[in-house]
C-alpha positions, -999 to +999 in steps of 0.1 A: -657-422+261-627-410+242-600-433+229-566-431+246-540-413+225-504-425+223-475-401+215-453-410+186-423-393+170-419-388+133-392-371+112-400-348+083-377-326+062-373-290+075-389-276+043-419-299+047-423-289+084-423-253+075-451-259+050-470-280+075-467-252+101-480-226+076-510-248+069-516-254+106-516-216+113-539-210+083-563-237+094-560-229+132-551-265+140-523-282+159-496-304+143-513-334+160-546-325+144-529-321+110-512-355+112-544-372+125-563-358+096-536-368+071-536-404+085-574-406+084-574-394+047-546-419+038-564-448+054-597-439+039-582-436+004-566-471+007-601-486+014-616-471-018-621-496-046-608-489-081-581-466-069-557-479-095-562-485-132-565-521-143-540-535-168-567-532-195-574-496-187-537-488-188-534-505-222-564-485-235-548-453-223-516-462-241-534-470-273-552-436-271-519-418-266-504-436-297-535-426-318-532-390-307-495-390-315-503-403-350-530-375-354-559-400-352-583-379-332-613-356-336-617-322-321-647-312-300-659-290-329-657-320-353-676-343-331-702-316-323-706-308-360-713-345-367-743-342-343-754-308-358-742-286-330-719-256-335-698-252-304-686-218-316-721-204-321-726-171-304-764-172-306-768-202-283-795-195-257-780-184-224-785-207-194-802-191-164-785-193-131-802-216-106-812-201-073-794-215-043 
């Protein structure tokens, strides 16, 4: 049994509607389908844990940005060299593509 649908009205800026219409044409879907999918996605994202950085994570990011601004960082080549790996080496063995 399908759930009963209820009609609602929403307002969007004209430019946004034009973009929505373009997406709907490209995806072969109606406006209703577009907005139902957008609402499902929004509701799903709200239920995910860890969607936002904790205060500790934000503080760590800010410390990292300050260190970079002071020039306190290492390049990939420097870190790789510390472990004996040359990221610029042209003679690295080529990886084979995996079959599908």
